[in-house]
N, C-alpha and C positions, 0 to 999 in steps of 0.2 A: 375467622379466616373460612372463606365460602369453599366447601367438598362444590370441586369438577366432579358432577353425577357424569356423565358421558364420559370420565377415565374409568367408573365400575366395569364396563360392560366393553367387550368390542368395539372396534372399529367396522366391521359389517353392521351392527348390530345398529348403532349413530348413522350410520348412511340410508339402512333400511328406515329408520324413525325418517334423519332428516324429510326419504320422499312423502312417507306417508305423512307427515302436516305441509309438505307442500302439496300434493298434493287433495289434502283436504281443506285448502284456504286455511288454517286452521297459523296464526300468525303468530310460534311459539317456534323457543329453537330443542334442540333433542335434549340437550343442558334440562333445560327446564320443565322439559318431559317428561323425563327421566326423577326431579327432581319429585313431581307431580307422583309419578308409579311409588316410587319406592317407599318415600316419607309417609306415605296412606296407604300403601299397604301393610309397609310394620308399625303402623301405626295401629288399623285395622284387629293383628298377630296380636301383638301387648294386647294392647286394651278390650278388644272382647271378651278374651274368654275371665278380665279380671271382673268383670259387668257381669256377665251371664254364671261364676260360683258365686259372685256376694250377693247376685238376688235369689238364685235358684238352686244352690249349694246340691248340683247334681258334681259327678266324679270330672276330675283336670284334668281326666284324657279325653273326656268326650268334649269338651269347652276348648281346650285347642285343636281336635280336631276342628268343633268351627270357626273357629277363628282362624286355620289356616283354609278350610271350604270357603268360608268370607273373605279373605286376601286374594286366593285363585278369582271367584267371582269380579272383586274391585278391575284387579287387573285387566280379567274378561271385560266387562264392560268399557276401560279405557279405550280400549282398540276395536273393539264391536260400538265405540261412538265413534274412532277415525274413520273404517272404515265408513259411518253411516255418511258422512260427510261426505268418504267423497265419491258417496254413489248420489248424493245429493247434488254434488255440483256436474258428474258428468249427465244426470237427464232433463239440471235446467241448462246444459250449455246445446245437449241434444235439440233440446228442443225450440231454443232459439235461434239456432244455426239458421238452417231454413230460410232464414227473416234476414238475417244479416247476413248469410250472401248475395241474397236476390239484392237489399238495397245495395254492398257492393257493388254487385253488379251494375250495377244503374249508374251510382257512382264513372264509373272505372266507363260505359256509356258517353255518357258528357262531354268524358274527353280530360278524366282526371287518371294521376298513376298509381297505381296497382298502390302503393305504400299509402298512396293520400286519400283513394276511393276506403281504407280498410279503416282510415279514422275519423273519417266524416262519419263511417257506417255504425260508428262505437254511442249507440243512443246508449242515456239513461238510464233506458225502460232491464237493458241489458247487465244492470247493477256491476258484478265482479265480474262479466268477459270484458266488460269496455273499459275498466281497469286496467285488466291485463291485456289490451290495444292501447292501453296507452304506455304501456312499463314498453312495448314492443315496438312503438315510437320514439319512444328516449335512446331507445337499445340502437336505434337506426340511427336515428346524431349522432351517436356515440359513437359508429365507424362499424359498429356490426352490419352484415351481408344481412341482407332482407330472408334468404336462404336460412341460414343457420337463426336468424331473431322468428321465425315460420315455428322449428323445430324445436324453438327452446317452450315456447309459446303449447305444441303439442303436448309437450311433457308437463305441461301444469294441470296436466285434466286425461283419467281411465278412461278416455273416450274412443273408442274405436272409430266413428266415424270422425270426429276431428283431426284423428288424424290418418286417418284414408284423404280427407281433406287438404288434408297441409298437402299428405306426399306430393295428391294428383297436382296442386299449386306448384308448387318446389317443382314439378319434374313441367309443369304447362312451362315453368320461367324458362329455370334450360334448353328446353329443344322447341320453345316455340309456339303459339296455340290460341286459340282466339277463347280471351283469359273469360270473356261476358257467355260466352256460349257455356263456358267450361261452369263458371257457378250457377249459372242458371239449372241447369241437368240435373249435377250437385243436389241441387237445392229442392227441380222434382223429386228426384230420387229417394229423398230421405223425407218428403211426404207420403211420397208410396209407400213406405220400409210404416211407415207410422200407423197407414190404416191396414194393414194386412197384420201389423202387430196386436191393433186391437178387433181385427177377426178373431185372431189365433184366442185370445182372451176373451172375446165373447163365449169359444164355444166351450170355448173352459170352463165356463161357468158354475157348471154342474159338476161340477168335479171339486173345485173351490172351496160351493156351499155343502156339497157332505163332508169334504173334511173339518169346513168352521162347525158341523152340525154333532161331528164324532167325539169333536176337541173339546166342543164349549159344552154340551148339553149332552148327548152319548158318555163319556167318562162320566162328567161330576154325578152323574144319576145312577152310575151304575155305582159309582166310591159310598156314595150318600145313606144308595139299597142294603150296601155291605155294610157298612158300620153301622144300622139302629138293627140289623138283622144282627148282627154280634153284641151289642145293646139285649136285645132279645131274650140273646145264648145264653148272657150272664146274667140271666135277671132269671132266668130257667133252673139255671147251675145254681144259684143262691137260693134257692126257693129246696134244688134238691137238696142241697148238702145240708140244709137246714134242720130237713126232717131226717138226715142219712149221713150223719156225723163220721161212720166210717165208711163211707164211697160205699159207692152202686157196687156188687157184689161183682165175681167174673160173669163172664158170657161166653160159652162152650167151652173154647179153647185156653186154658190155665194164663198165659201169657194179654188175653183180649180184654182190660179189666177200661170204661167209660170210664173218661175224669175230664173234669176244666177247661175250657179252652186254656193258652198258655197265655196268649196275644192280649191286653188287656186295652181295655178300650179308648182309655185314650195313648196309648202305644199306635193304636187301631187309627184314630180319629189321624192321630200329628203327621202317621204316615198318608193317608189319602191326601186331606190338605199340602203335603209337601206332594204327593201324585200330581194332582187336579193343576198346583202354576202350573210343574215343566211340562205336565203334558200341553196344557192350554201358551204354553211361550216355544216349545217348538213346535204347535199346530201354528201361532202366527207367520210362522216364517214359512211355513208348509205352503202355506195357502199364499203368500207374497213369491216363492221358486213359481205355482204354478199359473200365477195370474199375472205376472209380471216380468219372472225371468230372470232376477232377480233377489237375494234373501233379506238383505238390510232396509228390505222396505219394509218387513215384519216388524221392526224397529215399533215400528206406527199403529201399527196393529196388537200387540203385545201389552199393553197396560188394559185396551177392553176385552180384550181377551180368558188372560190370567182374575179381571172383577166379574166379569158378566159367567168364566168359570166357580166362582168360591161360595158366587152368589146361590147357582144355579144349586153346588150343594151344599150348602145351609137350607137351602129353601124343600132339594127334597129329604134331607135328613127331618126337620120339623113336621113334611107332611105323611112320613112313614110313619117316623114317631110315636106321631096324634094315632093315625088307622090302630098300631100292633098295639098302642098303649093298654089298652085293657087286655089286651090279651099277655102280656108278659108284667102285665100289675104296679107302670109306674105313673 
């Protein structure tokens, strides 16, 4: 018996996922997507704590928390993947739209009707946008009006430029106007806007460079330095306690008694490594927002930032450990 996963959530959630899947271009229905999300999350929640308990023998409560966090991360990764695909399609369409509009305008100038001109302008290099134009042509043959077909096309992408373009085209169809001049002017405005965006990105380059340096180099170096300082401090305290088994006497006020730190080297190492991964991950998103105005392009930079941050962390630990080795006796 097949489980209807779309019945396990509200209708509004199903409608939202259907829109997101359509915008992302993923050829999958909401039921299949929910099946992957629910079964995958449940499998992680059940299996990961069991594997951790079997291999590391840690507290069951901690392993359960790890399972919960892993499940949340899994669901977040799936959603972020959809958003990344949506943003990727939007950027692609906005990049090729000026060329497509100029091709359509050239076809109209040669005496071809608008719907035919749009179909002829759908070149193979426009990939899935050309496929959407072909679907639009099929709808026209099925009796759908051009305005409705164009409106449906604009809903296939989360692109303000495409939506504005189609709104201008439909208004020109309704109220009349020079379609050729309109399409050429829209294409020209889009290219001018792209030039301005590149100039702004160039002016913000120093900000992205500073943020990248702070997240990929600055934070890992500080964490690596602190980790080695804790190692040295732990070694010094080990020597002190070896010479004074009863601990150090109180100094001045009676309740001020020096004692070794309660944080172990392993605890801080795990904390530092997790912090480096989180900081570099968010740093990739911040750099993407500052440089391009969109967050999801940071997914391309995230693996590079994370790997570079971890390498800097370990290199710093090795270098500082070698410098302080003679002092700490290790």
